[in-house]
C-alpha positions in Angstrom: -14.4 56.6 -191.0 -17.6 57.4 -192.9 -17.4 56.7 -196.6 -19.8 57.3 -199.5 -21.6 54.8 -201.6 -19.0 55.3 -204.5 -16.2 54.2 -202.2 -18.0 51.0 -201.4 -19.0 50.2 -204.9 -15.1 50.9 -205.9 -14.1 48.5 -203.2 -16.5 46.0 -204.1 -15.3 45.9 -207.6 -11.8 45.6 -206.7 -12.2 42.8 -204.1 -14.3 40.9 -206.6 -11.6 41.1 -209.2 -9.0 40.1 -206.5 -10.9 37.1 -205.3 -11.5 35.9 -208.7 -7.9 36.0 -209.5 -7.0 34.4 -206.1 -9.5 31.5 -206.7 -8.0 31.0 -210.0 -4.6 30.8 -208.6 -5.7 28.2 -206.1 -7.4 26.3 -208.6 -4.7 25.9 -211.0 -2.0 25.4 -208.2 1.3 24.3 -209.5 0.8 25.6 -213.1 2.1 28.9 -214.6 -1.5 30.3 -214.7 -1.5 30.1 -210.9 1.6 32.1 -210.7 0.3 34.8 -213.2 -2.9 35.1 -211.3 -1.2 35.6 -207.9 0.8 38.2 -209.4 -2.0 40.0 -211.0 -4.1 39.6 -207.6 -1.1 41.6 -205.8 -1.1 44.1 -208.5 -5.0 44.5 -208.3 -4.6 45.1 -204.4 -2.1 47.9 -205.2 -4.4 49.4 -207.5 -7.4 49.2 -205.2 -5.4 50.8 -202.6 -4.2 53.7 -205.0 -7.8 54.1 -206.3 -9.4 54.2 -202.9 -7.0 56.7 -201.4 -7.4 58.9 -204.3 -11.2 58.8 -204.0 -10.8 59.8 -200.3 -8.6 62.9 -201.1 -11.2 64.1 -203.9 -14.4 63.2 -202.3 -15.9 65.8 -199.9 -18.1 63.2 -198.2 -15.3 60.8 -197.4 -12.5 63.1 -196.8 
């Protein structure tokens, strides 16, 4: 699937956010902050999927 540069930048932004939250969760393992970060990472993955699928539907270059 060929995608545009906006798709790549959206994906990179979301992946950076997810990796930061996942790393925070690993760093603080066993604490309430870790559990919260893990939940936020899952929610961020869902937001990324929704944003990217919406982009593909609207973008003439990607869709």
